[in-house]
VEXPA-240205 format. One record per atom (N, C-alpha, C): residue in one letter; atom name; x negated, y negated, z negated. Coordinates in steps of 0.1 Angstrom, whole numbers. Example, Ala and Ser with C-alpha at 12.3 -4.5 7.8 and 13.67 -1.06 7.14 Angstrom:
2
SITE A N -132 57 -78 $
SITE A CA -123 45 -78 $
SITE A C -132 33 -78 $
SITE S N -128 22 -71 $
SITE S CA -137 11 -71 $
SITE S C -129 0 -79 $
***
This chain:
135
SITE X N -943 -1154 -947 $
SITE X CA -939 -1146 -956 $
SITE X C -949 -1142 -969 $
SITE X N -951 -1142 -983 $
SITE X CA -953 -1138 -990 $
SITE X C -950 -1128 -1002 $
SITE X N -960 -1120 -1002 $
SITE X CA -966 -1109 -1007 $
SITE X C -968 -1108 -1020 $
SITE X N -958 -1104 -1031 $
SITE X CA -963 -1111 -1043 $
SITE X C -963 -1096 -1051 $
SITE X N -974 -1095 -1063 $
SITE X CA -978 -1084 -1067 $
SITE X C -982 -1089 -1079 $
SITE X N -980 -1077 -1093 $
SITE X CA -979 -1074 -1109 $
SITE X C -980 -1062 -1111 $
SITE X N -996 -1070 -1116 $
SITE X CA -1004 -1049 -1124 $
SITE X C -1002 -1057 -1142 $
SITE X N -999 -1042 -1141 $
SITE X CA -996 -1043 -1160 $
SITE X C -998 -1023 -1162 $
SITE X N -1002 -1024 -1173 $
SITE X CA -1002 -1010 -1181 $
SITE X C -997 -1009 -1188 $
SITE X N -993 -992 -1191 $
SITE X CA -986 -988 -1208 $
SITE X C -989 -972 -1203 $
SITE X N -991 -971 -1223 $
SITE X CA -997 -955 -1221 $
SITE X C -986 -940 -1220 $
SITE X N -985 -931 -1217 $
SITE X CA -979 -920 -1214 $
SITE X C -980 -914 -1229 $
SITE X N -965 -897 -1222 $
SITE X CA -967 -892 -1240 $
SITE X C -979 -889 -1243 $
SITE X N -990 -887 -1237 $
SITE X CA -1003 -884 -1237 $
SITE X C -1013 -890 -1241 $
SITE X N -1009 -902 -1237 $
SITE X CA -1017 -911 -1243 $
SITE X C -1024 -920 -1232 $
SITE X N -1021 -916 -1222 $
SITE X CA -1032 -912 -1209 $
SITE X C -1024 -925 -1201 $
SITE X N -1033 -937 -1194 $
SITE X CA -1024 -948 -1191 $
SITE X C -1021 -947 -1179 $
SITE X N -1005 -955 -1178 $
SITE X CA -997 -951 -1167 $
SITE X C -1002 -971 -1163 $
SITE X N -1002 -969 -1146 $
SITE X CA -1009 -985 -1140 $
SITE X C -993 -984 -1133 $
SITE X N -994 -997 -1136 $
SITE X CA -978 -1002 -1130 $
SITE X C -981 -1012 -1121 $
SITE X N -973 -1012 -1106 $
SITE X CA -976 -1019 -1098 $
SITE X C -960 -1025 -1094 $
SITE X N -955 -1037 -1097 $
SITE X CA -941 -1043 -1092 $
SITE X C -950 -1049 -1080 $
SITE X N -941 -1049 -1066 $
SITE X CA -947 -1054 -1053 $
SITE X C -929 -1063 -1052 $
SITE X N -929 -1070 -1040 $
SITE X CA -921 -1080 -1037 $
SITE X C -921 -1093 -1027 $
SITE X N -916 -1091 -1018 $
SITE X CA -920 -1098 -1005 $
SITE X C -907 -1109 -1006 $
SITE X N -914 -1119 -1003 $
SITE X CA -907 -1134 -1003 $
SITE X C -906 -1138 -990 $
SITE X N -897 -1135 -987 $
SITE X CA -890 -1144 -974 $
SITE X C -884 -1160 -969 $
SITE X N -894 -1167 -961 $
SITE X CA -889 -1182 -959 $
SITE X C -869 -1173 -946 $
SITE X N -864 -1184 -956 $
SITE X CA -852 -1182 -943 $
SITE X C -856 -1180 -931 $
SITE X N -861 -1187 -922 $
SITE X CA -866 -1181 -906 $
SITE X C -870 -1169 -909 $
SITE X N -880 -1161 -915 $
SITE X CA -884 -1148 -912 $
SITE X C -872 -1137 -919 $
SITE X N -863 -1143 -928 $
SITE X CA -852 -1136 -932 $
SITE X C -839 -1134 -922 $
SITE X N -834 -1142 -916 $
SITE X CA -831 -1143 -904 $
SITE X C -835 -1129 -897 $
SITE X N -849 -1135 -887 $
SITE X CA -855 -1128 -878 $
SITE X C -855 -1115 -886 $
SITE X N -860 -1107 -895 $
SITE X CA -854 -1096 -897 $
SITE X C -847 -1093 -902 $
SITE X N -834 -1098 -902 $
SITE X CA -819 -1095 -903 $
SITE X C -816 -1094 -889 $
SITE X N -819 -1099 -877 $
SITE X CA -812 -1106 -858 $
SITE X C -818 -1093 -857 $
SITE X N -834 -1082 -860 $
SITE X CA -841 -1078 -857 $
SITE X C -839 -1065 -861 $
SITE X N -833 -1063 -868 $
SITE X CA -831 -1049 -883 $
SITE X C -845 -1040 -883 $
SITE X N -854 -1056 -888 $
SITE X CA -861 -1046 -898 $
SITE X C -866 -1040 -914 $
SITE X N -849 -1041 -915 $
SITE X CA -848 -1036 -930 $
SITE X C -850 -1022 -934 $
SITE X N -851 -1018 -923 $
SITE X CA -855 -998 -922 $
SITE X C -866 -1001 -926 $
SITE X N -870 -1009 -915 $
SITE X CA -889 -1006 -918 $
SITE X C -894 -1001 -928 $
SITE X N -902 -989 -928 $
SITE X CA -908 -980 -942 $
SITE X C -922 -992 -938 $
SITE X N -923 -994 -948 $
SITE X CA -935 -1001 -954 $
SITE X C -947 -996 -962 $
SITE X N -937 -983 -971 $
SITE X CA -944 -976 -977 $
SITE X C -949 -959 -979 $
SITE X N -951 -956 -980 $
SITE X CA -952 -939 -981 $
SITE X C -963 -931 -982 $
SITE X N -968 -927 -996 $
SITE X CA -977 -920 -1004 $
SITE X C -979 -910 -993 $
SITE X N -991 -904 -1010 $
SITE X CA -1000 -892 -995 $
SITE X C -990 -874 -1000 $
SITE X N -979 -882 -1016 $
SITE X CA -968 -864 -1017 $
SITE X C -964 -866 -1006 $
SITE X N -953 -882 -1001 $
SITE X CA -947 -881 -992 $
SITE X C -950 -879 -980 $
SITE X N -957 -880 -973 $
SITE X CA -966 -882 -962 $
SITE X C -968 -859 -959 $
SITE X N -970 -858 -970 $
SITE X CA -968 -841 -966 $
SITE X C -954 -830 -972 $
SITE X N -946 -841 -980 $
SITE X CA -929 -836 -976 $
SITE X C -921 -838 -960 $
SITE X N -932 -843 -957 $
SITE X CA -924 -848 -944 $
SITE X C -932 -841 -934 $
SITE X N -943 -836 -932 $
SITE X CA -953 -834 -926 $
SITE X C -949 -814 -924 $
SITE X N -943 -808 -942 $
SITE X CA -943 -799 -946 $
SITE X C -922 -799 -937 $
SITE X N -917 -809 -936 $
SITE X CA -904 -806 -937 $
SITE X C -897 -806 -921 $
SITE X N -911 -815 -914 $
SITE X CA -907 -815 -898 $
SITE X C -916 -799 -890 $
SITE X N -921 -791 -903 $
SITE X CA -924 -787 -890 $
SITE X C -914 -764 -899 $
SITE X N -908 -773 -903 $
SITE X CA -893 -763 -910 $
SITE X C -889 -755 -922 $
SITE X N -898 -766 -928 $
SITE X CA -901 -762 -946 $
SITE X C -889 -766 -948 $
SITE X N -877 -760 -954 $
SITE X CA -863 -764 -967 $
SITE X C -862 -775 -976 $
SITE X N -877 -765 -986 $
SITE X CA -877 -770 -994 $
SITE X C -881 -782 -997 $
SITE X N -889 -787 -985 $
SITE X CA -898 -803 -982 $
SITE X C -886 -813 -980 $
SITE X N -875 -804 -983 $
SITE X CA -862 -817 -979 $
SITE X C -864 -824 -998 $
SITE X N -860 -811 -1006 $
SITE X CA -853 -816 -1016 $
SITE X C -872 -829 -1024 $
SITE X N -881 -826 -1018 $
SITE X CA -889 -833 -1014 $
SITE X C -892 -846 -1011 $
SITE X N -883 -846 -995 $
SITE X CA -883 -860 -996 $
SITE X C -872 -868 -1000 $
SITE X N -862 -864 -1006 $
SITE X CA -852 -870 -1010 $
SITE X C -859 -872 -1025 $
SITE X N -866 -865 -1032 $
SITE X CA -876 -870 -1047 $
SITE X C -883 -885 -1043 $
SITE X N -885 -883 -1031 $
SITE X CA -898 -893 -1028 $
SITE X C -895 -904 -1029 $
SITE X N -880 -903 -1025 $
SITE X CA -869 -919 -1022 $
SITE X C -869 -928 -1033 $
SITE X N -859 -917 -1044 $
SITE X CA -858 -914 -1058 $
SITE X C -871 -923 -1065 $
SITE X N -879 -914 -1068 $
SITE X CA -895 -924 -1071 $
SITE X C -907 -935 -1066 $
SITE X N -897 -941 -1056 $
SITE X CA -905 -949 -1053 $
SITE X C -913 -944 -1042 $
SITE X N -914 -930 -1031 $
SITE X CA -933 -927 -1032 $
SITE X C -929 -935 -1014 $
SITE X N -918 -936 -1012 $
SITE X CA -914 -941 -999 $
SITE X C -905 -957 -999 $
SITE X N -905 -966 -995 $
SITE X CA -895 -976 -990 $
SITE X C -894 -981 -985 $
SITE X N -889 -988 -976 $
SITE X CA -884 -998 -967 $
SITE X C -884 -1006 -974 $
SITE X N -888 -1020 -956 $
SITE X CA -889 -1040 -961 $
SITE X C -877 -1040 -969 $
SITE X N -872 -1041 -969 $
SITE X CA -859 -1044 -971 $
SITE X C -858 -1039 -991 $
SITE X N -862 -1025 -992 $
SITE X CA -869 -1024 -1004 $
SITE X C -878 -1034 -1012 $
SITE X N -885 -1036 -998 $
SITE X CA -897 -1042 -1005 $
SITE X C -892 -1059 -1007 $
SITE X N -885 -1067 -1004 $
SITE X CA -872 -1076 -998 $
SITE X C -868 -1078 -1019 $
SITE X N -862 -1066 -1016 $
SITE X CA -859 -1066 -1030 $
SITE X C -864 -1060 -1046 $
SITE X N -880 -1059 -1045 $
SITE X CA -884 -1060 -1052 $
SITE X C -889 -1043 -1057 $
SITE X N -899 -1040 -1056 $
SITE X CA -899 -1028 -1064 $
SITE X C -907 -1022 -1076 $
SITE X N -905 -1016 -1085 $
SITE X CA -914 -1010 -1092 $
SITE X C -919 -995 -1095 $
SITE X N -936 -1001 -1093 $
SITE X CA -938 -983 -1096 $
SITE X C -947 -979 -1104 $
SITE X N -952 -969 -1104 $
SITE X CA -959 -959 -1114 $
SITE X C -976 -956 -1109 $
SITE X N -984 -957 -1111 $
SITE X CA -995 -950 -1104 $
SITE X C -1001 -945 -1121 $
SITE X N -1007 -928 -1110 $
SITE X CA -1012 -930 -1124 $
SITE X C -1026 -924 -1124 $
SITE X N -1031 -928 -1114 $
SITE X CA -1048 -940 -1116 $
SITE X C -1049 -952 -1106 $
SITE X N -1065 -955 -1107 $
SITE X CA -1067 -967 -1100 $
SITE X C -1065 -964 -1083 $
SITE X N -1071 -958 -1083 $
SITE X CA -1068 -951 -1064 $
SITE X C -1058 -948 -1060 $
SITE X N -1052 -947 -1071 $
SITE X CA -1032 -947 -1068 $
SITE X C -1027 -965 -1064 $
SITE X N -1033 -972 -1076 $
SITE X CA -1033 -987 -1073 $
SITE X C -1033 -994 -1063 $
SITE X N -1042 -990 -1061 $
SITE X CA -1049 -997 -1045 $
SITE X C -1044 -992 -1034 $
SITE X N -1047 -979 -1036 $
SITE X CA -1042 -975 -1024 $
SITE X C -1027 -977 -1019 $
SITE X N -1020 -982 -1028 $
SITE X CA -1003 -985 -1024 $
SITE X C -1008 -1000 -1027 $
SITE X N -1012 -1006 -1032 $
SITE X CA -1015 -1024 -1028 $
SITE X C -1021 -1029 -1013 $
SITE X N -1034 -1012 -1008 $
SITE X CA -1032 -1015 -996 $
SITE X C -1026 -1013 -981 $
SITE X N -1014 -1004 -986 $
SITE X CA -1003 -998 -976 $
SITE X C -996 -1007 -978 $
SITE X N -990 -1015 -983 $
SITE X CA -983 -1021 -987 $
SITE X C -983 -1033 -982 $
SITE X N -996 -1046 -984 $
SITE X CA -1003 -1052 -975 $
SITE X C -1001 -1053 -961 $
SITE X N -1010 -1038 -958 $
SITE X CA -1015 -1034 -940 $
SITE X C -997 -1040 -931 $
SITE X N -985 -1031 -941 $
SITE X CA -976 -1032 -935 $
SITE X C -965 -1045 -931 $
SITE X N -972 -1055 -949 $
SITE X CA -963 -1071 -951 $
SITE X C -971 -1074 -932 $
SITE X N -982 -1066 -936 $
SITE X CA -992 -1082 -918 $
SITE X C -986 -1079 -910 $
SITE X N -982 -1063 -905 $
SITE X CA -974 -1058 -893 $
SITE X C -959 -1066 -895 $
SITE X N -959 -1066 -906 $
SITE X CA -942 -1071 -897 $
SITE X C -944 -1085 -901 $
SITE X N -951 -1092 -904 $
SITE X CA -953 -1109 -902 $
SITE X C -958 -1107 -887 $
SITE X N -969 -1101 -880 $
SITE X CA -963 -1096 -869 $
SITE X C -955 -1093 -856 $
SITE X N -947 -1083 -863 $
SITE X CA -931 -1084 -856 $
SITE X C -926 -1093 -850 $
SITE X N -926 -1105 -868 $
SITE X CA -919 -1119 -866 $
SITE X C -924 -1128 -860 $
SITE X N -941 -1128 -856 $
SITE X CA -945 -1136 -848 $
SITE X C -941 -1136 -831 $
SITE X N -939 -1122 -832 $
SITE X CA -937 -1122 -821 $
SITE X C -923 -1122 -816 $
SITE X N -915 -1121 -826 $
SITE X CA -895 -1123 -823 $
SITE X C -894 -1138 -819 $
SITE X N -910 -1141 -824 $
SITE X CA -901 -1160 -826 $
SITE X C -904 -1160 -807 $
SITE X N -913 -1160 -801 $
SITE X CA -917 -1159 -786 $
SITE X C -912 -1157 -781 $
SITE X N -892 -1146 -782 $
SITE X CA -887 -1150 -773 $
SITE X C -874 -1159 -768 $
SITE X N -875 -1169 -763 $
SITE X CA -868 -1184 -766 $
SITE X C -866 -1190 -746 $
SITE X N -875 -1182 -738 $
SITE X CA -874 -1185 -727 $
SITE X C -887 -1191 -722 $
SITE X N -895 -1190 -737 $
SITE X CA -907 -1201 -726 $
SITE X C -914 -1190 -716 $
SITE X N -926 -1196 -709 $
SITE X CA -932 -1187 -705 $
SITE X C -947 -1184 -705 $
SITE X N -956 -1175 -703 $
SITE X CA -965 -1174 -706 $
SITE X C -976 -1171 -692 $
SITE X N -985 -1178 -694 $
SITE X CA -998 -1173 -680 $
SITE X C -1004 -1170 -687 $
SITE X N -1018 -1160 -684 $
SITE X CA -1024 -1155 -688 $
SITE X C -1034 -1151 -675 $
SITE X N -1050 -1160 -679 $
SITE X CA -1056 -1154 -666 $
SITE X C -1069 -1141 -667 $
SITE X N -1057 -1139 -658 $
SITE X CA -1069 -1125 -658 $
SITE X C -1077 -1120 -647 $
SITE X N -1092 -1118 -647 $
SITE X CA -1105 -1123 -645 $
SITE X C -1109 -1109 -638 $
SITE X N -1118 -1103 -631 $
SITE X CA -1118 -1090 -629 $
SITE X C -1131 -1087 -637 $
SITE X N -1131 -1074 -636 $
SITE X CA -1145 -1072 -654 $
SITE X C -1154 -1063 -644 $
SITE X N -1175 -1071 -643 $
SITE X CA -1180 -1071 -640 $
SITE X C -1189 -1060 -636 $
***
């Protein structure tokens, strides 16, 4: 799997910088098949702090947070593996948000790569692990 990141910026209405991050995961054919076989397309790979807060409030029974959760999906504050494979365009208000987003997406891709490595091992081979007594 390759994670492609592109950074750019533009000026907002007030002249302040808006930092743009385009992210996309490129899978090998074997990885794409494993993602499909194990239904990892809907695996969440990114959730902003705002989205996490909306989720927590919704679980606590705050009905107004449900609208926030819908907006989070529309504004790319939450996206899945399938979204990442198709590419995502994110606009961040500051460099901390850019770095946090990049780190979170990178970590999620590492996790998914780990899932895919494990999934490759369901081929009937036997593994023997030597266990020794703790001293």
